[in-house]
C-alpha positions as CSV (number, residue, x, y, z in Angstrom):
1,M,115.4,-50.1,217.5
2,K,117.5,-49.1,214.4
3,K,115.5,-48.8,211.4
4,K,117.0,-50.9,208.8
5,H,117.7,-50.6,205.2
6,T,115.5,-51.4,202.0
7,T,116.9,-54.0,199.5
8,I,116.3,-51.6,196.8
9,I,119.4,-49.6,198.4
10,L,121.3,-52.8,198.9
11,Y,120.8,-54.2,194.5
12,L,121.1,-50.8,193.4
13,F,124.6,-49.9,194.9
14,L,125.5,-53.7,193.5
15,F,124.5,-53.0,190.0
16,I,126.4,-49.6,189.9
17,Y,129.3,-50.4,191.3
18,L,129.8,-53.5,189.0
19,E,129.5,-51.4,185.8
20,I,131.5,-48.4,186.9
21,I,133.9,-51.3,188.2
22,N,133.6,-53.2,184.2
23,K,133.3,-49.5,182.6
24,T,136.8,-48.6,183.3
25,L,138.8,-52.2,183.9
26,M,137.4,-53.0,180.2
27,F,137.1,-49.9,178.8
28,N,139.3,-47.6,180.7
29,K,136.8,-45.0,181.0
30,L,135.4,-44.4,183.9
31,L,132.1,-42.0,183.8
32,D,130.8,-40.3,180.8
33,K,127.4,-39.3,179.6
34,D,126.1,-42.3,178.2
35,F,126.2,-43.7,182.0
36,F,123.1,-42.1,183.0
37,N,121.4,-45.1,180.4
38,V,123.5,-47.5,182.9
39,I,122.5,-45.9,185.3
40,L,118.3,-45.8,185.3
41,F,118.4,-49.2,184.2
42,S,120.2,-50.2,187.2
43,L,117.4,-48.7,189.1
44,S,114.9,-50.3,187.3
45,L,116.6,-53.6,187.9
46,S,116.8,-52.4,191.6
47,F,113.1,-52.3,192.3
48,L,112.6,-55.8,190.2
49,F,115.6,-57.9,192.6
50,S,114.2,-56.2,195.2
51,F,110.5,-57.4,194.4
52,F,111.8,-61.1,194.4
53,T,113.2,-61.2,197.9
54,H,110.1,-60.5,199.8
55,F,107.9,-63.3,199.2
56,F,108.9,-65.9,202.1
57,R,109.8,-65.4,206.2
58,E,112.8,-63.2,207.2
59,K,115.1,-66.1,207.3
60,N,114.3,-67.4,203.9
61,N,114.4,-63.7,202.1
62,K,118.2,-63.1,203.6
63,R,118.9,-66.5,201.4
64,V,117.3,-65.5,198.1
65,C,119.6,-62.1,198.6
66,T,122.8,-64.0,199.1
67,V,122.5,-66.2,196.5
68,L,121.1,-63.1,193.8
69,V,124.2,-61.3,195.3
70,I,126.3,-64.2,194.5
71,L,124.9,-65.0,191.2
72,I,125.0,-60.4,190.3
73,T,128.5,-60.5,190.9
74,T,129.6,-63.9,189.3
75,F,127.7,-63.2,186.2
76,Y,129.5,-59.5,186.4
77,L,133.2,-61.0,187.0
78,Y,133.4,-63.4,184.6
79,N,132.1,-61.0,181.9
80,F,135.1,-59.5,182.7
81,L,137.6,-62.3,183.0
82,Y,136.4,-63.5,179.0
83,F,136.6,-60.0,177.9
84,S,140.7,-60.3,179.0
85,L,141.1,-63.5,178.1
86,F,139.4,-62.6,174.5
87,S,138.7,-58.7,173.8
88,M,135.3,-59.3,173.3
89,P,132.2,-60.2,175.9
90,F,131.0,-62.7,176.3
91,S,127.8,-63.4,174.1
92,I,124.9,-66.7,174.5
93,N,126.6,-67.6,171.3
94,D,129.5,-68.9,172.5
95,L,127.8,-71.1,174.7
96,E,128.3,-73.5,171.3
97,L,132.0,-72.8,171.7
98,V,132.3,-74.8,175.3
99,N,134.2,-77.8,173.8
100,N,137.3,-75.8,172.9
101,A,137.4,-74.2,176.7
102,L,139.8,-76.4,177.8
103,S,142.5,-75.6,175.3
104,F,142.6,-72.0,176.9
105,Y,142.3,-73.5,181.1
106,E,146.2,-73.0,181.2
107,I,145.7,-68.9,179.6
108,G,143.0,-69.1,182.3
109,L,144.5,-70.0,185.0
110,H,147.5,-67.7,184.2
111,L,145.0,-64.9,184.1
112,L,143.3,-65.3,187.5
113,Q,146.7,-65.2,189.1
114,T,147.3,-61.9,186.6
115,D,144.4,-60.3,187.0
116,F,143.8,-61.6,191.4
117,L,143.9,-58.0,192.3
118,S,140.8,-57.0,190.1
119,I,139.2,-60.2,191.0
120,L,139.1,-58.5,194.2
121,I,138.0,-55.3,193.4
122,F,134.6,-57.2,192.0
123,L,134.3,-59.1,194.9
124,V,133.9,-56.1,197.6
125,P,130.5,-55.8,197.6
126,F,130.0,-59.6,198.3
127,F,132.4,-58.9,201.3
128,L,130.2,-55.5,202.4
129,F,127.3,-57.7,201.7
130,L,128.5,-60.1,204.5
131,L,129.4,-57.9,207.1
132,Y,126.9,-55.6,207.0
133,K,123.2,-57.6,205.8
134,N,121.9,-57.5,209.0
135,N,121.5,-53.6,208.6
136,F,119.1,-54.4,205.5
137,D,115.5,-55.0,206.0
138,F,114.8,-58.7,204.5
139,A,111.0,-59.2,205.7
140,K,108.1,-61.1,203.5
141,K,106.3,-57.6,202.1
142,Q,102.6,-57.8,201.4
143,R,101.5,-58.3,198.5
144,K,100.4,-54.5,198.0
145,K,104.2,-53.6,198.4
146,R,105.4,-56.0,196.2
147,I,103.0,-54.5,193.5
148,K,104.6,-51.3,194.6
149,N,107.6,-52.4,193.9
150,F,107.5,-53.9,190.6
151,V,105.6,-51.1,189.3
152,F,108.6,-48.6,190.2
153,F,110.3,-51.7,187.8
154,L,108.5,-51.1,184.9
155,F,108.2,-47.4,185.4
156,F,112.3,-46.9,185.3
157,H,112.2,-48.9,183.0
158,V,109.9,-46.9,180.5
159,I,112.2,-44.1,181.6
160,A,115.4,-45.6,180.9
161,L,113.4,-46.6,177.4
162,L,112.4,-42.9,176.6
163,S,115.9,-41.2,177.6
164,L,117.4,-43.5,174.7
165,N,115.7,-40.9,172.6
166,I,118.0,-38.4,174.1
167,N,120.5,-39.2,170.8
168,K,119.2,-41.0,168.0
169,T,122.2,-39.1,165.4
170,T,125.2,-40.8,166.0
171,L,126.0,-44.0,165.2
172,Y,126.9,-45.7,168.2
173,S,124.3,-43.8,170.6
174,P,122.1,-45.9,172.9
175,Y,119.7,-45.6,170.9
176,N,120.9,-47.1,168.2
177,L,122.0,-49.9,170.3
178,Y,119.4,-50.8,171.6
179,Y,117.3,-51.0,169.1
180,H,119.4,-51.3,165.2
181,L,123.1,-52.5,165.7
182,N,124.5,-55.8,166.5
183,S,127.7,-54.4,168.2
184,L,128.1,-56.2,171.8
185,T,131.4,-54.9,172.5
186,T,130.6,-51.2,172.2
187,S,127.0,-52.5,173.5
188,T,128.5,-53.4,176.6
189,E,130.5,-50.2,176.8
190,V,127.3,-47.5,176.1
191,L,124.6,-49.3,177.4
192,G,126.6,-51.1,180.3
193,V,127.0,-54.8,180.9
194,F,123.9,-56.5,182.1
195,T,121.6,-54.4,179.7
196,S,124.2,-55.6,176.6
197,Q,123.4,-58.7,178.0
198,R,119.6,-59.2,178.1
199,L,119.9,-57.9,174.2
200,S,122.3,-60.6,173.2
201,I,120.0,-62.8,175.1
202,K,117.3,-62.1,173.5
203,R,118.1,-61.5,170.2
204,A,119.9,-65.2,170.3
205,I,116.2,-66.4,171.2
206,F,113.9,-64.1,168.6
207,G,116.1,-63.1,166.2
208,F,117.3,-60.3,165.4
209,Q,117.6,-58.0,161.8
210,E,119.9,-55.7,162.2
211,K,118.9,-51.9,160.4
212,L,120.5,-50.0,159.0
213,V,122.2,-46.5,160.4
214,T,124.3,-44.0,158.5
215,E,125.9,-40.8,160.1
216,E,126.0,-37.5,158.2
217,T,129.3,-36.6,157.2
218,E,130.7,-32.7,156.6
219,E,131.7,-32.1,153.4
220,D,135.8,-31.7,152.8
221,N,136.5,-28.9,150.6
222,E,140.4,-30.4,149.8
223,E,141.0,-30.5,146.5
224,V,141.9,-34.2,146.1
225,S,141.2,-37.1,143.9
226,Y,139.0,-40.1,145.0
227,N,138.6,-43.7,144.3
228,K,135.4,-43.1,142.8
229,L,133.6,-46.1,140.4
230,D,131.3,-45.2,138.4
231,I,128.2,-47.4,139.9
232,D,124.5,-46.2,139.7
233,F,123.5,-46.4,143.5
234,D,120.5,-45.4,142.8
235,K,119.3,-47.5,139.6
236,L,121.1,-50.4,141.7
237,I,118.4,-49.6,144.4
238,S,115.1,-49.5,142.4
239,E,115.9,-52.6,140.2
240,T,116.7,-55.0,143.5
241,Q,113.9,-56.5,145.5
242,D,116.3,-58.1,147.9
243,E,116.1,-55.9,151.1
244,S,119.5,-56.6,152.6
245,T,120.7,-56.3,149.1
246,K,119.3,-53.0,148.8
247,N,120.6,-51.8,152.3
248,I,123.9,-52.6,151.1
249,Y,123.9,-49.9,148.3
250,R,122.2,-47.4,150.5
251,Y,124.8,-48.0,153.2
252,L,127.6,-47.6,150.4
253,K,126.1,-44.6,148.3
254,T,126.4,-42.9,152.3
255,K,130.4,-43.7,152.1
256,K,133.0,-41.3,151.4
257,A,135.7,-42.4,148.8
258,T,139.0,-42.6,149.7
259,N,141.6,-40.3,148.5
260,K,144.2,-41.6,146.2
261,N,147.6,-41.9,147.4
262,E,151.6,-43.0,146.0
263,Y,149.7,-46.9,146.5
264,T,146.7,-46.1,144.1
265,G,147.0,-48.4,141.1
266,I,150.5,-50.0,142.9
267,Y,149.4,-53.7,142.7
268,K,147.2,-53.6,139.2
269,G,147.2,-56.1,136.9
270,K,149.2,-58.6,139.6
271,N,148.0,-61.1,141.7
272,L,147.2,-60.8,145.5
273,I,148.8,-63.5,147.9
274,F,147.4,-63.5,151.8
275,I,149.1,-65.1,154.1
276,L,147.1,-65.8,157.6
277,A,149.2,-67.7,159.8
278,E,147.9,-68.3,163.2
279,G,149.6,-68.3,166.5
280,F,152.4,-67.3,163.8
281,N,155.8,-65.4,165.7
282,S,158.0,-63.4,164.4
283,I,160.3,-65.0,165.6
284,A,160.3,-67.1,162.8
285,V,161.0,-64.2,159.8
286,D,165.0,-64.1,159.9
287,E,166.5,-62.7,156.5
288,I,168.9,-65.9,156.2
289,R,167.3,-68.6,158.2
290,T,163.8,-67.8,156.2
291,P,164.7,-65.5,153.1
292,T,161.6,-65.7,151.3
293,L,159.2,-65.2,154.4
294,Y,161.4,-62.4,155.4
295,K,161.1,-60.7,151.6
296,L,157.9,-61.2,151.6
297,I,157.3,-58.8,155.0
298,H,159.7,-56.6,154.2
299,E,158.3,-56.3,150.7
300,G,155.1,-56.7,150.8
301,F,152.6,-55.3,153.2
302,D,153.2,-56.7,157.0
303,F,149.4,-56.1,158.7
304,T,150.3,-56.3,162.7
305,N,147.6,-55.4,163.8
306,Y,145.6,-57.8,161.7
307,Y,142.8,-59.3,164.3
308,S,139.5,-61.5,163.8
309,P,136.4,-59.6,165.6
310,E,134.8,-62.7,166.1
311,F,136.5,-65.7,168.8
312,L,135.1,-68.5,166.5
313,S,138.0,-70.6,166.3
314,T,140.2,-70.7,162.8
315,T,137.2,-71.4,160.7
316,G,135.8,-68.9,161.2
317,G,139.0,-66.8,160.5
318,E,139.6,-68.1,157.5
319,F,136.1,-68.2,156.7
320,Q,136.7,-64.2,157.6
321,A,139.5,-63.4,155.6
322,M,138.0,-65.4,152.7
323,T,134.7,-64.6,152.0
324,G,134.9,-60.6,153.9
325,L,132.0,-61.9,156.1
326,I,131.2,-61.8,160.0
327,P,131.9,-65.2,160.5
328,T,128.9,-65.8,163.0
329,Q,127.0,-69.1,164.1
330,E,124.1,-68.5,162.4
331,I,126.5,-67.7,158.6
332,L,128.7,-70.5,160.0
333,K,125.9,-72.9,159.8
334,I,124.5,-72.0,156.7
335,W,127.8,-72.1,155.3
336,R,128.5,-75.4,156.1
337,N,125.2,-77.0,156.0
338,E,125.9,-76.5,151.7
339,N,129.1,-78.4,151.7
340,P,131.6,-75.5,150.7
341,T,135.1,-75.1,149.1
342,I,137.3,-72.4,149.7
343,S,138.9,-72.7,146.4
344,Y,141.7,-70.2,146.1
345,A,142.9,-71.0,149.7
346,I,145.9,-73.8,150.9
């Protein structure tokens, strides 16, 4: 009788395949040095999912495995489609925006049509599983063998965590993204989809305080004039008790001043008019029909690549533009509770 394969191989192939597809389609990257960490985390997950697959009789274990394969595939596919629609990975905090989902259903249907080939690529492992699932061993495992799988899960998970220490100096290194920084998009690109979503859920439940991470920059010997203010950050840090404020001062202290150019001081003593037009199309700008808009755009600064990094509907975009703060759900809740007004917004 032909020997059957362990389900560890099945799950390992599934996780690595889906991580590669996500990295390729979402970030136009295939493999890089950071993917080593993704492989280690995938290996530990493979032992964990195999552990849950062998508790019952063979027939029921096969059903459990089928459900897990469907859930894993759906999880990765949904994350990809969400990224395609909103240009950012799905976050557990976005569940509060479910009431806005219906307004995007037409766009979503169009996305399913245009990304049909990508969807089929995501479903390849599932189809292969249906074809070759009888080649895998789904027999009920003895307690010792199940415990062995769980121990291997813990072992490779620790190895994956230790591998993060290889690079601690780069700002968006796997280590900093795992322990210090809350950047879901970069984390998804570097650590992979599953690990990033796990961290996102953990931080949403237990809270997370980002730590200040600075990156050393080389000194520029070119003789230029810089935009510098006479601020003693060391004095401000020593006189401030609030740790968050101290971190802001420490961050600003490490930032290199920008060079002065032909625009420096051009608007000194003048007012600034910032127009944020939601869903605005340039077809409405015409020299004859809309001369004022035309002059504003062609005689002022037109930020054609401006975007909000957080999908929080109109309120989030206005809040960010007027306050300069990242409009997370937590911040917006506090802001709304204070009966807010944005005095200078029309």
